C-alpha positions as CSV (number, residue, x, y, z in Angstrom):
1,M,110.1,-4.6,89.5
2,S,112.7,-7.4,89.4
3,S,114.9,-8.0,92.4
4,E,117.9,-7.5,90.2
5,L,118.8,-4.0,88.9
6,C,121.3,-5.4,86.4
7,P,121.2,-9.0,85.2
8,K,124.2,-11.2,86.0
9,S,126.2,-11.4,82.8
10,D,129.5,-12.5,81.3
11,P,132.5,-10.2,80.8
12,R,131.4,-9.5,77.2
13,Q,128.2,-7.9,78.3
14,P,127.7,-4.2,79.2
15,T,128.9,-3.1,82.7
16,C,126.2,-2.2,85.3
17,Y,126.4,1.3,86.9
18,H,124.6,3.0,89.7
19,I,124.3,6.7,89.2
20,R,123.0,8.6,92.2
21,I,121.6,12.2,91.8
22,K,120.1,14.7,94.1
23,G,116.4,15.2,93.5
24,H,113.6,12.9,92.4
25,L,112.9,11.8,88.8
26,S,109.7,9.9,87.8
27,D,109.7,6.8,85.7
28,H,108.9,8.6,82.5
29,W,112.6,9.7,82.4
30,S,113.7,6.1,81.8
31,D,113.6,6.4,78.0
32,W,115.7,9.6,78.0
33,F,118.2,7.9,80.3
34,E,118.6,5.0,77.8
35,G,116.4,2.6,79.6
36,M,118.1,2.9,83.0
37,T,115.9,1.8,86.0
38,I,114.9,4.8,88.0
39,I,114.6,4.3,91.8
40,P,113.5,7.2,94.1
41,E,115.3,7.0,97.4
42,E,114.7,8.6,100.8
43,G,116.4,11.9,101.5
44,G,115.6,13.4,98.1
45,Y,117.8,11.2,95.9
46,T,117.3,9.1,92.8
47,L,119.3,6.1,91.7
48,L,119.7,5.4,88.0
49,S,120.7,1.7,87.5
50,G,121.4,-0.4,84.5
51,P,123.8,-1.6,81.9
52,V,126.1,0.8,80.1
53,V,127.8,-0.5,76.9
54,D,131.0,1.5,77.1
55,D,132.7,4.7,78.5
56,A,131.2,6.9,75.7
57,A,127.7,5.8,76.7
58,L,128.5,6.5,80.4
59,H,129.7,10.0,79.5
60,G,126.5,10.5,77.5
61,L,124.4,9.6,80.6
62,L,126.4,11.9,82.8
63,K,125.9,14.8,80.3
64,K,122.2,14.1,80.5
65,V,122.3,14.5,84.3
66,R,124.1,17.8,83.8
67,D,121.7,18.9,81.1
68,I,118.7,18.6,83.5
69,G,120.5,20.5,86.2
70,M,120.4,17.8,88.9
71,P,123.5,17.5,91.1
72,L,125.5,14.3,90.6
73,I,126.2,12.5,93.9
74,S,128.0,9.4,92.8
75,V,128.8,7.0,90.0
76,N,129.6,3.4,90.9
77,R,130.5,0.4,88.7
78,V,128.6,-2.5,90.2
79,E,129.9,-6.1,90.1
80,S,127.3,-8.7,89.2
81,D,127.1,-10.0,92.7
82,Q,126.1,-6.5,94.1
83,T,123.0,-5.9,91.9
84,D,120.2,-7.0,94.2
85,V,117.8,-4.1,95.1
86,A,118.1,-4.9,98.8
87,D,121.8,-4.0,98.6
88,V,121.1,-0.6,97.1
89,V,117.8,0.8,98.3
90,Q,118.1,2.1,101.8
């Protein structure tokens, strides 16, 4: 895995988001979550991380979280200087 969850980009590129949910997902869910990186975390959480092209795409991802019945913990827009794995994985 790359040390960056979202590549550094210019303002015209998609915005990076971290979506934290309660429960663990395996990597095979990545395609369903539109290529988001899936990172299992301690304490029974999963971090979905990756670029999101616009608000409609973000809402689509959140609907998918709802559809699989996993509680949403947080949604954070991530600035390009905050995308290192060491900053996110605890």
